[in-house]
N, C-alpha and C positions, 0 to 999 in steps of 0.2 A: 504493499499500500504506499509506503514511504518513497519507494522507488518511482511510482507513478506521479506523485506530487512534485518531485525534484527533477523529473525528466524534462529536458529541454524540448519545447515545441518543434515540430517539423515546419519551420518557416517556408521551406521550399514548396509546400503544398498550399501556401496562403496566396490570395490574390494581392494585387497592388493596393486595392482599397482597404483590404484587412490588414496588410502590413503598415499602411498609413495610420490606421486606427490603432494598431499596436504601439507605434511610435509616439502617438499623441497621448496615450494613457498609461504607458508602462512606467513603473518607478525605476528611474535609471540608477538611483543610489542602491536600491535593494538587488536589482538584477542587471548589473552592467554587461554580463556576458550575452544575455538574452537581448538587451537593447542593441548591441553591436552587431549580433547575428541577424536581427530583423532589419537593421539598417543596411547591412551588406547585401541581403537578399533583395531588398527593395531596389537598391541601386542596380543589382544584376538584372532584375526583371525589367526595369525601366530601360536599360541599355539594349535589351533584346526586342523591345516593343517595335513594331513596324511604324513607319512614317505616318503621322496622322494629318488629315487635312485641317484647314483653318478653322472649320466649324467645330471639330472635336477639340481642338486646342483652345478655342475661345470658351468652350463648355467647361473644360478643365480649369481655365484660369478663373472662372467665376467661383469655383469651389476652393480655392487656395485659402487656407485658414490664416488668420492673424497670428503672428508668433507671439508667444507668451513673453512677458517683460523679462523673466529670467533667461530667456533664449536670445535676447537682443545683444548685440555687440555693445561694448562701453560706449563707443562713439555714437551709435544710435540712440542710446539712452540719453546721452548729453544733448543731443540734437533735439529730441523729442521734449525734454524738460525745457530747454531754451524756447521752443515754440510755444509751449503752454504758458510760459512767463510772458511772452510777447502778446499772446491772445488776452491774458488777463490784463495786461497794460492797456489794451484796447478798450476794455470795459471801464477802466479808470478814466480814459480819455472822454468817453461818452457820457458818463454819469457824474462827472466832477466838475463843480462850478470854481474853476481855478484859473487865475490869469498869471502867466509866468512872466518873469522879468524880461525885458527886451534884450539885455546883454546875453542872456542865455540862448535866446532864440537866434540872435545874430551869429552866435559862434557854435552852433550845434551841428552844422551840416558835415563836418569832418567826422563827427562821432557817429552820425547816421550812416554815412557811407561805410565807415569802418565796421560798424556792427552788422551791417547788411552783408558786407563781404565775408565777415567771420562766420555768421550763421549759415549763409549760403555754401560756404566751403565745408562746414560741418555736415550739412545735409547731403551734399554730393559725395562726401567721404563715407557717410554711412551707407549710401547706395553701393559704393564701390567695395567696401570691406565686409558688408553684412548681406550675404546672398539671399538668405531667407527673407529678410526685410525688403530687399529689392524686388524679389518675385512677388510679394504681396502688393508693394506700392505700384508696380507696373502691370498688374493683372488685368486693368481695364483701361479704356481711353482716358478717363478722368484722371487716373494716376499718371498716365504717360504725359498728359497736358500739364500736370503739376510739375513734372520734371523741367518743362520748358519755362513755365511761368514762375517758379519759385523765386528767383532774384527780385521780380517785381512785387511779389507778395511780401517778401522779406523787407524790402524797402518801405513799403506801406506800414507794416507792423513796427519796424524799427523807428519810423518817423513818429508814431504816436508814443512809443516807449520813451524815447530821448526827449522830445519837446513837451510832453505833459506828464506822463506817469513818473519818470524819474524825478524831475524837480518837485513834483507834488509829494512824493514819498520823503525826499529830503526836507521839504517844507514841514511836514508832520513831525519829523524828529528835531526840528530846529526850534530856537527861541522865537516866539510870535508875540505880536502885540495887536490889541484890538484898535481898529482905527476906521475912519470914514473917509472916502475919496469921492471927489466930484468928477463925473465923467461926462463928456459930450456923447450923444447917442444919435442913432438913426435907425429907423425900423428896417428890419431885414426879412428875407423870405423864410418861411417856416419850414420844418422838417418833422419827421415822425417823433423825434426825441424832443424837439422844441418847436411847438407850432406858432408861437408868437414871440419871436426873439427881438431884442434890442441889441444893435451892434455898438459896443462901447469903444470910444476912441480915446486914446491916452497918449499925451505928449511927453509924460514923464518917464520914469524908469520902467514902467510896466508896458508889456505889449498890448495890442488890441484884445478885447474879450467879448463875451456875449452874455446877456441876462434874459432868462425866460420869464415871460409874464403870463398872467391869466388873460383870457380873451377880453373880459370887460375892461381891464386897465389898458390893454393894447389898443383898443378901439378908440378910446377917448383921448389918447395922447396925440400930439402933432407928430409929423414925420420926423422931425428933428427937435432936439432939445438938450436938457441937462437932467442928470439923475445923481443922487447921492447914494453911494453903495457903502454898506457897512460890512466889515469882515475882519479876518486875521491876516496880518502882513508879516512876512519874513524876508530874509535876504534873497529868497528864491521865487517869490510871488505872493499873490493876494488871493486868499480863499473867500469867496462871497458868501455872507450869511444873511443878508437882508438888504433892502433898499427903500428909498422914500423920494418923493418928488416934491418941489416947491412951486 
C-alpha cells in the first residue's frame, strides 16, 4: 500500500492539458522530483506537437494563465509595484485640491523624462528576462499594443506623479500654516470630476489651480472676478480647504 502512495506518476501517459494542470497545482517543495519530471515531459510533448494554424494558436493564447506573484522575476515585481504606485498617484492627482508652487512645475520636466525612461526600461527588461510574464502580456492584441504604447502611458502617469502626487506627499509631511490667498479667476469648462470649475490665476509663488463649485454658486458668478481661498500652505504648495467671495 505504501509503495502505491509513493510511486511516481507515469507522466508520459498524461496529456498536455493534464501536465499543465499538474504544474499549476503541485507542491514544488514537497515533490521536487515529480515537478521536474512533469515539466520535462510537458516540454517533450510540446516539442513533438505538429505545427498549429493561427486559429489554434489564438485559442491557446486566450487560455494562458497569469503567473503567480511568487513565479515572477524580481525585475517584473519591481516593474509591477512601480506601475501600481504611478496608478495610485493618478488618483491623488484627480481627487486632491492642491496647487503646486511654480518653481517645482518649472523644474520638473527632467524628473518626468528620467522617471519615464527608468520605468519603461524596467518594463521592457521584465518582458525580456521573464518569459512566462512575457507570454501572458503578449497573448492578445491589447497586450501587444501595450508593448508599443507603454512609453506614452508611462509619460502620462509619471507626469501626474511628479507634478502633483510627489509634492503633495511632501507637503503633507512638511510644516504648514493656515492662510488665505486672493486669486483672480475665470470660469472654465466642466469635466466629470469637476462640473463647475473656476480656473485660479496666480502671479505669486504658486502655479495656476482649479476650484470646484456648486452649480448654484457657479451660475450666479460673473465670468471673471476674484475669490479668497483658505487652506494650508507649505514650501511645496497650497492645499485648498475653503473659499469665499466679496
